[in-house]
Every structure is written in C-alpha cells, then in structure tokens.
C-alpha positions as CSV (number, residue, x, y, z in Angstrom):
1,X,-22.7,4.2,9.2
2,X,-21.0,1.0,10.3
3,X,-17.3,1.1,9.2
4,X,-14.8,-1.7,9.3
5,X,-11.2,-0.5,9.7
6,X,-8.7,-3.3,8.9
7,X,-5.2,-3.0,10.2
8,X,-2.3,-5.4,9.6
9,X,-2.1,-7.9,12.5
10,X,1.5,-7.2,13.6
11,X,1.2,-4.1,15.8
12,X,-1.6,-3.2,18.3
13,X,-4.0,-0.4,17.7
14,X,-3.0,2.1,19.0
15,X,0.7,1.2,19.0
16,X,2.8,1.2,22.1
17,X,5.9,2.5,20.3
18,X,6.5,2.2,16.5
19,X,3.5,2.0,14.2
20,X,2.4,5.0,12.1
21,X,-0.4,3.1,10.3
22,X,-1.7,1.7,13.6
23,X,-1.7,5.2,15.2
24,X,-3.7,6.5,12.2
25,X,-6.3,3.7,12.5
26,X,-6.7,4.2,16.2
27,X,-7.2,7.9,15.9
28,X,-9.6,7.5,13.0
29,X,-11.6,4.9,14.9
30,X,-12.0,7.3,17.9
31,X,-12.9,10.2,15.7
32,X,-15.6,8.3,13.7
33,X,-17.0,7.0,17.0
34,X,-17.2,10.6,18.3
35,X,-19.2,11.6,15.2
36,X,-21.7,8.9,16.0
37,X,-20.6,6.1,13.6
38,X,-20.2,2.5,14.5
39,X,-16.7,1.3,14.1
40,X,-15.1,-2.2,14.3
41,X,-11.3,-2.5,14.2
42,X,-9.7,-5.7,13.0
43,X,-6.1,-5.9,14.3
44,X,-4.6,-8.2,16.9
45,X,-5.6,-9.2,20.4
46,X,-3.3,-6.7,22.1
47,X,-5.1,-3.7,20.7
48,X,-6.8,-1.4,23.2
49,X,-8.6,1.2,21.1
50,X,-12.0,1.6,22.8
51,X,-14.3,0.6,20.0
52,X,-15.5,-2.9,18.9
53,X,-12.4,-5.0,18.3
54,X,-12.0,-8.4,16.5
55,X,-8.9,-10.6,15.8
56,X,-7.7,-14.0,15.1
57,X,-4.1,-13.5,16.1
58,X,-3.9,-12.7,19.8
59,X,-0.4,-11.4,20.0
60,X,1.8,-8.8,18.2
61,X,4.7,-9.7,16.0
62,X,7.3,-7.0,15.3
63,X,9.6,-6.7,13.6
64,X,8.5,-9.1,10.8
65,X,10.8,-10.9,8.5
66,X,9.4,-9.5,5.2
67,X,7.3,-6.6,3.9
68,X,3.7,-6.4,5.2
69,X,2.1,-7.0,1.8
70,X,4.3,-10.2,1.3
71,X,3.2,-11.9,4.6
72,X,1.0,-14.9,4.6
73,X,-0.1,-14.0,8.1
74,X,-1.4,-10.7,6.8
75,X,-3.2,-12.3,4.0
76,X,-4.9,-14.8,6.3
77,X,-5.9,-12.1,8.8
78,X,-7.2,-9.7,6.1
79,X,-9.2,-12.4,4.3
80,X,-10.9,-13.4,7.6
81,X,-11.6,-9.8,8.5
82,X,-13.2,-9.0,5.2
83,X,-15.4,-12.1,5.4
84,X,-16.4,-11.2,8.9
85,X,-17.1,-7.5,8.1
86,X,-19.0,-7.9,4.8
87,X,-22.4,-9.0,6.1
88,X,-23.0,-6.1,8.5
89,X,-20.7,-3.2,7.6
90,X,-21.6,-0.4,5.2
91,X,-18.0,0.1,4.1
92,X,-14.7,-1.6,4.5
93,X,-11.6,0.6,4.9
94,X,-8.4,-1.3,4.1
95,X,-4.9,-0.3,5.2
96,X,-3.0,-3.2,3.8
97,X,-2.6,-4.2,0.1
98,X,-3.6,-7.9,0.4
99,X,-7.2,-7.0,1.1
100,X,-7.7,-5.5,-2.3
101,X,-7.9,-8.9,-3.9
102,X,-11.1,-9.7,-2.0
103,X,-12.9,-6.5,-3.2
104,X,-13.7,-8.1,-6.5
105,X,-15.9,-10.7,-4.8
106,X,-18.1,-8.3,-2.9
107,X,-20.5,-5.5,-3.6
108,X,-19.5,-3.8,-0.4
109,X,-17.8,-0.4,-0.8
110,X,-14.1,-0.4,-0.2
111,X,-11.6,2.4,0.7
112,X,-7.9,1.8,0.7
113,X,-5.4,4.3,2.2
114,X,-2.0,4.0,0.6
115,X,0.5,4.1,3.5
116,X,3.4,2.6,1.5
117,X,5.8,4.7,-0.5
118,X,5.4,4.6,-4.3
119,X,6.3,1.3,-5.9
120,X,5.8,0.4,-9.5
121,X,4.7,-3.1,-8.7
122,X,2.1,-1.9,-6.2
123,X,0.8,0.7,-8.7
124,X,0.4,-2.0,-11.3
125,X,-1.4,-4.1,-8.8
126,X,-3.8,-1.2,-7.9
127,X,-4.9,-1.0,-11.6
128,X,-6.8,-4.3,-11.2
129,X,-9.2,-2.7,-8.7
130,X,-10.8,0.4,-10.4
131,X,-13.9,0.1,-8.2
132,X,-11.9,0.7,-5.0
133,X,-11.7,4.3,-3.7
134,X,-8.0,4.9,-3.0
135,X,-6.8,7.6,-0.6
136,X,-3.3,9.1,-0.7
137,X,-1.9,10.7,2.4
138,X,-0.2,13.6,0.5
139,X,-0.6,15.3,-2.8
140,X,2.9,14.3,-3.7
141,X,1.8,10.6,-3.4
142,X,-1.4,11.2,-5.3
143,X,0.5,12.6,-8.3
144,X,2.4,9.3,-8.6
145,X,-0.7,7.2,-9.1
146,X,-3.0,6.9,-12.1
147,X,-6.3,5.6,-10.7
148,X,-9.9,6.4,-11.6
149,X,-11.0,6.9,-8.0
150,X,-8.4,8.6,-5.9
151,X,-8.5,11.2,-3.2
152,X,-6.0,12.9,-0.8
153,X,-6.6,13.2,2.9
154,X,-3.7,14.5,5.0
155,X,-3.1,12.7,8.3
156,X,-4.3,14.3,11.5
157,X,-3.6,13.7,15.2
158,X,-5.4,14.1,18.5
159,X,-3.3,17.2,19.3
160,X,-4.7,17.1,22.9
161,X,-2.2,14.3,23.6
162,X,0.7,16.6,22.9
163,X,1.8,19.2,25.4
164,X,2.8,22.7,24.2
165,X,6.2,23.5,25.7
166,X,7.2,27.2,25.4
167,X,10.6,27.1,27.1
168,X,13.1,25.2,25.1
169,X,16.3,23.5,26.1
170,X,19.6,23.7,24.2
171,X,19.4,20.6,22.1
172,X,17.8,19.3,18.9
173,X,15.9,16.0,18.5
174,X,15.6,13.2,16.0
175,X,12.8,10.6,16.2
176,X,12.3,7.8,13.7
177,X,13.5,4.4,12.6
178,X,17.2,4.3,12.8
179,X,17.7,3.7,9.0
180,X,19.7,5.2,6.2
181,X,16.7,6.7,4.4
182,X,15.6,8.4,7.6
183,X,18.9,10.2,7.7
184,X,19.9,9.6,11.3
185,X,23.6,10.0,10.3
186,X,22.8,13.3,8.7
187,X,21.1,14.6,11.8
188,X,24.3,13.8,13.7
189,X,26.3,15.7,11.1
190,X,24.1,18.7,11.2
191,X,24.0,18.9,15.0
192,X,27.7,18.5,15.3
193,X,28.3,21.2,12.6
194,X,26.0,23.6,14.5
195,X,27.6,22.7,17.9
196,X,24.3,21.7,19.4
197,X,23.7,18.4,21.3
198,X,21.4,15.9,19.6
199,X,19.0,13.4,21.3
200,X,18.0,10.4,19.2
201,X,15.0,8.2,19.8
202,X,13.9,5.3,17.6
203,X,13.8,1.6,16.8
204,X,16.8,-0.2,15.5
205,X,15.4,-3.0,13.3
206,X,17.6,-6.1,12.8
207,X,18.1,-5.3,9.1
208,X,19.7,-1.9,10.0
209,X,21.8,-3.1,13.0
210,X,25.0,-2.8,11.0
211,X,24.1,0.7,10.0
212,X,23.5,1.6,13.6
213,X,26.8,0.0,14.7
214,X,28.8,1.7,11.9
215,X,27.2,5.1,11.5
216,X,25.4,6.0,14.7
217,X,26.8,4.2,17.8
218,X,30.4,5.5,17.4
219,X,29.0,9.1,17.9
220,X,27.0,8.3,21.0
221,X,28.8,9.9,24.0
222,X,25.7,11.1,26.1
223,X,27.0,14.6,25.7
224,X,27.0,15.7,22.0
225,X,24.9,12.7,20.9
226,X,22.5,10.8,23.2
227,X,20.5,7.7,22.2
228,X,17.4,7.1,24.4
229,X,15.9,4.1,22.5
230,X,12.3,3.8,21.5
231,X,9.9,6.5,22.6
232,X,6.3,6.2,23.6
233,X,3.9,9.1,23.9
234,X,5.2,10.5,27.2
235,X,8.8,10.3,26.1
236,X,7.9,12.0,22.8
237,X,6.2,14.8,24.6
238,X,9.3,15.3,26.7
239,X,11.9,14.9,24.0
240,X,10.1,16.9,21.3
241,X,8.6,19.5,23.6
242,X,11.9,20.6,25.1
243,X,13.9,20.6,21.9
244,X,14.9,23.7,20.0
245,X,13.9,21.9,16.8
246,X,13.3,18.4,15.4
247,X,15.6,17.3,12.6
248,X,14.0,15.3,9.7
249,X,16.9,14.9,7.2
250,X,15.3,12.2,5.1
251,X,16.9,10.7,2.0
252,X,13.8,9.3,0.4
253,X,10.4,10.4,-0.7
254,X,8.5,10.2,2.6
255,X,4.7,9.7,1.9
256,X,3.8,11.8,5.0
257,X,5.7,11.6,8.3
258,X,3.5,11.8,11.4
259,X,6.4,12.7,13.7
260,X,6.6,16.2,12.0
261,X,3.0,16.9,13.2
262,X,3.9,15.5,16.7
263,X,6.8,18.0,16.9
264,X,4.7,20.9,15.8
265,X,2.0,20.0,18.3
266,X,4.6,20.4,21.0
267,X,5.4,23.8,19.6
268,X,8.7,22.7,18.2
269,X,9.7,23.7,14.6
270,X,10.9,21.0,12.1
271,X,14.0,21.3,10.1
272,X,13.6,18.9,7.2
273,X,15.0,17.8,3.9
274,X,12.5,18.3,1.0
275,X,11.8,14.7,0.1
276,X,8.2,13.6,-0.8
277,X,5.5,15.3,1.2
278,X,7.7,17.5,3.4
279,X,6.9,20.8,1.6
280,X,3.2,20.1,2.2
281,X,3.7,19.6,5.9
282,X,6.5,22.0,6.9
283,X,5.5,25.6,5.9
284,X,8.9,27.2,5.5
285,X,9.4,30.0,8.0
286,X,6.1,29.3,9.8
287,X,6.4,25.8,11.2
288,X,10.1,25.1,10.4
289,X,12.5,25.2,7.5
290,X,12.9,23.1,4.4
291,X,16.6,22.6,4.0
292,X,18.5,21.5,0.9
293,X,21.7,20.2,2.5
294,X,23.3,19.2,5.8
295,X,25.1,22.5,5.8
296,X,21.9,24.5,5.4
297,X,20.2,22.5,8.2
298,X,23.2,23.2,10.5
299,X,23.0,26.9,9.7
300,X,19.3,26.9,10.4
301,X,19.6,25.3,13.9
302,X,20.6,28.5,15.6
303,X,17.6,30.2,14.0
304,X,15.1,27.8,15.5
305,X,14.7,30.1,18.5
306,X,12.9,32.7,16.3
307,X,9.8,30.5,16.1
308,X,7.1,31.1,18.7
309,X,6.0,27.7,20.1
310,X,2.3,28.9,20.3
311,X,2.3,29.8,16.6
312,X,3.9,26.5,15.6
313,X,1.2,24.7,17.6
314,X,-1.5,26.8,16.1
315,X,-0.3,25.9,12.6
316,X,-0.6,22.2,13.4
317,X,-4.1,22.8,14.8
318,X,-5.2,24.5,11.6
319,X,-3.8,22.0,9.2
320,X,-3.5,18.6,10.9
321,X,-6.1,18.2,13.6
322,X,-7.8,14.8,14.1
323,X,-11.2,16.5,13.6
324,X,-10.2,17.8,10.2
325,X,-9.0,14.4,9.0
326,X,-11.9,12.4,10.4
327,X,-14.5,14.7,8.9
328,X,-12.8,14.4,5.5
329,X,-13.0,10.6,5.7
330,X,-16.6,10.6,7.0
331,X,-17.6,12.9,4.1
332,X,-15.8,10.6,1.7
333,X,-17.6,7.5,3.1
334,X,-21.0,9.3,2.7
335,X,-20.2,10.3,-0.9
336,X,-19.2,6.8,-1.8
337,X,-22.2,5.2,-0.2
338,X,-24.5,7.8,-1.8
339,X,-23.1,7.1,-5.3
340,X,-23.3,3.4,-4.7
341,X,-27.0,3.8,-3.7
342,X,-27.7,5.8,-6.9
343,X,-26.1,3.1,-9.1
344,X,-28.1,0.4,-7.4
345,X,-31.3,2.4,-7.9
346,X,-30.6,2.8,-11.6
347,X,-29.8,-0.9,-12.0
C-alpha cells in the first residue's frame, strides 16, 4: 500500500518538544515503512521522519493564535496535500479536521484519527462525512461519537526509545502543558501534602502565562518544587526514569495522554485522576493508581515504591507497543481497501 499521512503544518514530524499528534504520525510512518508499505508524510519543511516528506510551508509555527481546525494555514496546507496525494496514494490518513471537507470530492479511501477532545460542534461536522473511517484513540472517546464507520486504536510508542530505570530517586514528576486542565497546581498540592519534591516539565503557552505566574511560579524554589522547562526525549528519559511516580492530575476528559505510556516505558508508575481515557491506560495496582482526589494522590505517593519497574515496563510493552498500534492500523487500511474494491466490483 501507499499511504499518505497528513499532519497539521505547525510542528515538525517528529516533534522536537511538544506535539503529541506529530509524535503519533512519526511513529506510525516508521512502523508502516517497517512493514513494507510506502509512506509519504505531509507536514512542514523542518520534519525529519525518514520517509518521503512533502510540504509547502518550510518552517514551524508554534504556538499558534487559534485552534488548529480554525486556521487558514492548516486549511491551505491540507487542501494542497490531499490534491497532491490523491493521484498515487491508495489511502489518505487525516489528522486534522479541515481535510474532511475534501473527502466528498474524491473516491480515495480516507481515515481520520480523532485527536481532539469531544466537541459537539466537531461531532456535528463529522456527521457530514459518513464514508470516512473515523478512528478514536480510546474507547471513552468512541462512546461519545455516533458515526457509521468508527474504530478504536490505542496509541503506541517505540518503547525502545525509553530507558528502563530500576533505581528511583526521592521525587515525583509532572510532564505536560502548564495549563489548568492538566492539573499542574494539583500536582504541586499532592506532592507538598506527601512531603515529596516535585519536578515539573512542560510548555507555558501565552494563553496560560497568567495561570503559571499565579498558581505555579510562587511555589518554585528548586527544592520542594523545580521547574525545568520543556523536555525533549533525553530529558524525559531522565526525569521520568528516575522518578518514584509521575503525577497526572487532570481536570478534564483526556482523550489519551501519551506521557502516561512514556512514564510506564521508563518503569515509572502513574498516579492519575480518572478523567477520560485514564482508566483504560492506567491499570490500577499494576501500572499505577487511579486516584479520586488530591488527598488520595498524596496518600498514594509513598506507595509508589511497591511497583516493580520491570513489571510496569512489561505492562506498557503488552498494551501500548508501536508494533501493536501499527499492525492495527495496517489491518484497518487493508480492510477498508478490500471493502472498497468489492463495492467497485459490484458497481
């Protein structure tokens, strides 16, 4: 098969720091290539994923001023990419909502992975495209949509990029956007209540600068609370691998949360609030704890040492490997193209 993977044009594939969708696309591209498929990735000119790459915008732009699906730059990039891919690709895999509008003009098979949290406006928009095969990244997300062609494929990662660390240091970690819904302030509260130092890594976007200044910065003393800025892969390995646990105290319905897998891959349990997909990813008592409050999370922090890092890592390998995810997508592509071929034969 020849597959077109279309990313938004704002962040390179793979990302250098922030970029969950771009990380997913980069890993999927490499996995499909390893299975013998031809892959072309449409992103921006700073992308380095070692497959065929095409772009019209040479440079990244992050953060952006509005949501991805509201951006004229994204619309222009995606329209061009679909037009470029349609003549010689068997299937077009979209990861940004603007591309859906072009599916009605082509007979090419389309897959769309829903990376965004549930939104009633987006769900209404999806209803206009019943021929597209939608993929949710969690069962929680799938149950919020009513679409004729919908599947669930959990994210997976190349776990070989993450180092198992068996000897932990006396601190807990938080990695994610510094935003109210991510619960950075709750991580601070839980760590302080437990009397354990917290190390924070993540991007402070302009829209949340006031939140950082008000709720986070006053606690930073480089003893109880340390902020290390954004973290690339090497920094994540160090920060997550050495931590007693990673705190994930979200206050919203997270569609997935790749950082939970990253922590487990390093042999580090995850202590998380139960929003969205969390109970699908964190197996309570096996790879971490699902906590109902800050007090419960604080009480669980001293128990993090009971987890065996090798067992936490093994759980991630069983459930969230790149190979597992890629094979599910490849099988889905084959099924879609097979059904499309049957329909054309009947016609």
